[in-house]
N, C-alpha and C positions, 0 to 999 in steps of 0.2 A: 377748146380745141376739138370741135366735133369731127374734123377730118384732118389727118396729118398733112403738113404743108406739101411735102414732095408728092404724096398721092393726089392731093387736090390739083396741083400744077400739072401732073401727068394726065389726069382725067380731062382737064381742060384742053390740053394740046390734042388729045385724041377725040375731042368732041363727044365725050361719054357722059351721060346724065345718070346720077344716082339719087336715091331718096334716102334721107337720113331718118333713122329710127332711134330716138333718144330713149334711154332706160336707166334704171338705178345703176349706180357704179358697181362693177363686179371685179372679180379677180381671175376669171377664167372664161374661155369661150363657151364651155358648156353652160355656165351660169348665165352668161350674156344671152344665149339662145332662149333660155327660159324667161329671163326678165324682159326681153324684147318681144317675146311671144312669137318667135319665128319658127319655121319648120326645120328640124335638124337635117333631114335628108337634102334640103336645098341650100344648106349652109356650107361654105367653103372652108376648108382647113388647110393650113400650110405647114410644111416642115422644111427646115433649112439643113443642107448637107454641104460637105466640102471635100475636095481632094487637091492634088498639086496644081490642077488647072483653075481652081477657084470655087466659089460658092454656086449652088444650084438650089432653086426653090421648087419643091414638089407640092402640087395642089390637088386635093381630092375631097370627096364628100365627108362631112364631119363624122357620120356614124362608122366610117370605114377606117382601116389602118393602112399604113404605107408598106408596100413590098419593096424594100430597098434593093433586093436582088434584081427585081424587074426594072427598076430605074437604071441600075448600072448596066444591065443588058441592053436596054433601049438606047442609052447614051454612049455606051462603050467607055464607061468611067469606072473609078474605084472610090465612090463617094462614101463618106461616113457622116453620121449625124453630128450636128453642132449641138452644144449644150444650150439651155435657155439663156444663160448669161452671154455666151458668144453670139447667139442669134440677136439678142437685144442690141448689141453693139453695131449691127448693120442697119438698125432702124432708129437713128438718133433723134428723129422728130416724133417718135411714137412713145406712148406709155408702155411700161413693162408688160411684155407678153401680148400686146395688142397689135400684132404684125399684120398689115393688110396683105392678102394673098395675091397681090399684083406685083410681080417681080420687076416688071418694066419700070415702075416708078422709082426703083432703087438700083437700077442697072444690074439686076440679078437675073440670069437666064432661068427659064421656067420649064417644067414638064408637068402636064396635067393629066389626070385620069380621063381616058377616052369617053367614059360614061357621061362626063359633063357636057359633051358636045350636043347631047340630046335634050338638055334642060332649057326651059324658057324663062326661069326665074332663079335668082341667086341672092343669098345673103352673105355678107362678109364683114370682117372687122375693119374699122376705120382708122386705127391708130390711137383711138381714144377708148378707154374702158367704160364709157358711159354712152356710146353711140354705135349702133350697127348700121350697115348700109344695105339697101335693096337695089338690085341691078337686073335689068331684063337680059334675055339671051343675046340680043343683038349687041347691046352695050358690052357685055362680057367678051364676046368674040372680038370686038374692036380693041378692048383693053389687053387682050392676050395675043394679038396678031403676031405671027411668027413663032409661036410657042411650040415646043415638042409635045407629042401626045403618045399615050400608051396605056396598057392595062396595068396600072401601078397600084390600084387599090385592092385591099382584101377586106371583104365584109365580115364584121364580127358576128359571132353567133348571136342571134336574136335581133340583129339590125335589119333594116330594109335591105332587100336583095338576098336574104338568107332565111332560114327557118326562124319563126318567132318563138317566144317563150310560152311553155305550158299550153295555154288555151288558144294560141295562135292569133291573138288579137292585138297584143301590145309588144313593142320592142323595148329594149333597155332604155333607149332615149325617150320613148313615150312614157315609161314609168318614171324616169327622172323628172320629166316635165310635169307629170301628174302629181308627183310628190311635192314639187315646188309650188304648184298652183293650189293644191288642196291644203297643204300643211305649212307652207313657208319654211323650208329647210333653214335651220339657224345659220346665219353667216358666221364665218370664222371671227372670233373676237378680235378687236382692233389690235390688242397687244400681241396676239399670236400672228397676225398679219405682219406687224412690224418685225417680229423675230424672223419670220419666214423670209422677208426681204433682206434682212441682214445675212441669213444663212446662204442665200443665193447670190449675194454681192461679194465678189472676191476682194473688194477693197474695204469691206467693213472692218471695224476694229473692236477690240475687247472693251474699250471704253464706251462705245456706242451700245454694245449689247448690255453692259452693266447698267447704263442709263435707262434703257427701255425696261429692264427687269425691275429696277428700283422704282419705277412708276406704279408698280403694284406691290404694296408692302407685304401682302400674304405670300406672293410668289417669291419675292426677295428673301423672305424668312425661310421658305422651303429650300431655296438654293443654298442658303447659309447652313441650315441644318444638315443638308445632304453633304456639303463639303466637310463638315465636322464629324461625319459618321465614321464608324469603325471600318466601313468598306474601303476607305482610303488611308486610314491609319496615319493621318498627318498629325504630328505632335505639336506643331506651332499654333499660334493664335491667328484666326481669320477674322478680320475686322470689317470687311466690306465685300460686296458682290464681286467687285473687280479683282480683289485678292483671291476670292474663291475660284474665279475663272483662271487667273494667271498662275496661281501657285498649285492648286489641287486638281481641278476638274478639267480644264481645257475648254476652249471656245466651243467646239462642236458638241461636246457632251452637254454643256450647260444650255446651249441653244436648243438642242433637241428635247431635253427634259422640260425646259421652260415652255417650249412651244406646245408639247403634249399637255402639260398642266393647264396652260392658258386656254388651249382649244377645248379642253374638257368642260370648261365653265360655260360653254354654250348649251349644255344639257342639264336637265333636271330629272334625276332618277333616284329611286330609293337606295339606301346604303345596304339594306339587309338582303339575305338570300344568296344562292350560288351564282346569280348573275348581277347582284347589286353592286354598288360602288366600292364597297370594301373588297369583295372578291375580284372585281374588275381590275383595280389597281394592283392587287397582288399578282394576278395573272399577267398584267401588262408589264410590270417591272421585271418579273422573272423571265418573261419572253424576250424582252429587249436585252437583258443581260446575257441570256443564253445565245441569242442571235449574234450579238457582238463578239462574244468569246469564240463561238464556232467559226464566225467569219474570219477571225484572225488566224485560224489554222487551216483555212481552205487553200488549195493550190492557187497560185497567182493567175492561172488561166481561167479560173472561175469568174474573175472580174467582179468580185463582190467587195464593196467598200465597207469596212467595219462600222464606221459612223452611220452610214445610210442603213446598214443592217439593223443597228440599234433602233433607228427611227421606224423601220418597218415593223419590228417587234412591238414597239411602243404604241403604234397607231392601228395595227391590223384589226383590232376588235372594236374600233370606234362605231361600227354599225350597231352593236348592242346598245351603246349609249343613245344612238339616234332612235332605235326601236323603242327604248324606254321613254324617251322624250316625246315621241309622236303618238305612241299607242300604249298609255299606262295600263289599261285593262289587259291587253294581250301580253304585255311584259310581265304583269303579275302572274298570269297563267303560265308563261314560259318558265318563270322562276319556280313555280310549284311543280311543273312537269319535269324540269331538270333535276330537282331534288328527289323526285319519286322514281325516276327512270334513268339511273346512272348507266344502264347498258345501252341506251339509245344515243345516236349521234344528235348533235344540235339540229342538223338538217331535217332529220325525221321528226324531232319535236316541233320545230318551226312549222312544218307542214300540217301538224295537227292544230296549230293555233291561228296561223295566218289565214285570212278569209273570213274570220269572225269579226264582229263588232265594227269599229271604225276603220279597219283595214280591209273590209269586204270587197272593195273595188280594186284592190292591188293584187298582183301576182305574188305567190309565195316565193319571193326571191331569196329569202334567207338574209341574215344580218351581214354576211360577207359582201354580197353584191350591193346591198343598200349602203354599206359603209364605203365601198369603192365609188359609188355615185357621189356621195357627199365629198369625199376626199378629192375627187376630180374637180368638182365644182369649187373646192377650196384651192385649187391649183397646186396641189402637192406633187412631188416628183412621181413619175410613172411607176417606179419601183414600189413606192408606198401604196399607190392606187391598186396596182395589180396584186400585191400581197394581201391587201384587205379583201379585194373582190374574189380572189381565187383560193384563199387559204382553206376553204371547205371542199375544194375539188380534188379528190384523190386521183393521183396519176396525171396532174396537170403538166402539160408541155406547151410552151409558147413564150411570149415576151416576158422578160424578167423572171424566167422560171427558177433561176438559182435563188433569188430572193424569196419567191413563193415557197420553194422547197425548204429553205432555211427556217421560215416561220412554221411550216408544217412539222419539221423535225423538232423544233423547240417545243411545240405543242405535244408531240408524241412523247418526248422525254419528260415533260411536266405532268402528263396524265398519270404516270406511274407513281407520282408523289401526291396525286389527288388535287392538282392545281389546274385550273382552267375549265372551260366548258366543253372542249372537244374531246369527249371521252369515248370516241368510237374506236374501232379496231384497226386503224391504220397502222401498218407495219413500218417501223422506222428504218429497217435495214435497206430497202430499196432507196430511200432518201439519202441514207448515209453513203451508199455506193454512188449514187448519182452526183453527189456533191464532192466526191473524191476524198472522203474521209474513211477511217476504219472504225469498226465497232468499238475496239478497245480505246482508241483515241477519243471517240465521241463520248463514251461513258466517263472517261477521265476528265474531260472538260465539264461535263454535266455535274459530276460529283464535286468538282472544285467550285462551281457556281453555287451548288446547293449548300456547301459548307458555310456560305455567308447568309443563310436564310434568315437568321434573326435580324440582321441589318436590313435586308430587303423588306422583311415584314414590317419593321419599324418605319421605314420610309413609306411603304404602301399605306400604312395607317395614317401618316401625316397627309399624304396626297388625298385620301378619301375624307379627311376631316372637314 
């Protein structure tokens, strides 16, 4: 299925010609751009929104972000974002997430960013996760005839149209493409992809999740040990993964921890040192636990889901795994410098190391941004991507900021116990206030979580084994 049926029929009626660009199967638009070797700035991205009048598709350049307020002002609507699962239901002839940015093919009204009117070449999704399409400017204008237009795109820092990073030569998307070309970023392991699909499918069942986990005996054993740990104090006998999910852990918790464990198998890094696998899993599990417990106490208007908060805490430091996997000599140096300079932030230490050896062609992005790039290519939720990419940015304000601040607060609380790599001087009180918590309540939650440290330590040791 190189081109979705409805899209192919629509383009034929409009006499629009496109060129197919086959590539390795991917799980996200960002990864497809790299695999197809197309220009990010010329690639179209679509977002689906809805209100009482129906759905609308916004189309804008891939490196930019959508300004929903500008869309609502231009259309006189009160649109809200659709979830990925809801969006998929509007594209029944497409593979998951591969939505063509041509609303007319699906009877969906469109609004495009006005900057696109000046382009002569476009790349877009075809409905198939193994094919991109190339379209010239004339063809694009035919395909979007009658579409609303407006200044709906906001360019990300470091993207085309705004200031670039550090030396002014490369944007974030350039770096992502460079990383992919030079080092072949590890794909998300197949079992993690299956678990991610189950998490995002509202119709998936406990039995399906248990079946996927049981395909990996070591993962199944870890889930069983986790369910029997003192963390949950279950006195009965657990005889299967399905019982562990149904009786003790719950679907969401098992899915998230299994996905994190499975995804970590894409990397090969040493166990020893303050940044090694042993320390990584300890930091990861403490962060995830704290994020979930804190999220449960946030005011409802914060809009933070405790299960998703757990996942952001679990995956926010995956950039360190990628650094260790891609650049072993630099990672070894990072480990030594972290151990010898506890007063320095990771950002400061990374700037001393990056630019050396095999990483000499790359900007000193830091492990946060590198992790965000990877998680976006893996098609993880935006809250997870932003929390990874921005957790080193003190004072961050922007998309998904409550999740970012939650991860930052967890790191602040953990550093007083000597856990984690972010040992800088970030003050937790502004984060506590911004999230709508109190200092006393925050420390009460933290102490309750730390009281289970022996159980978390045992689980971390099993994860790193």
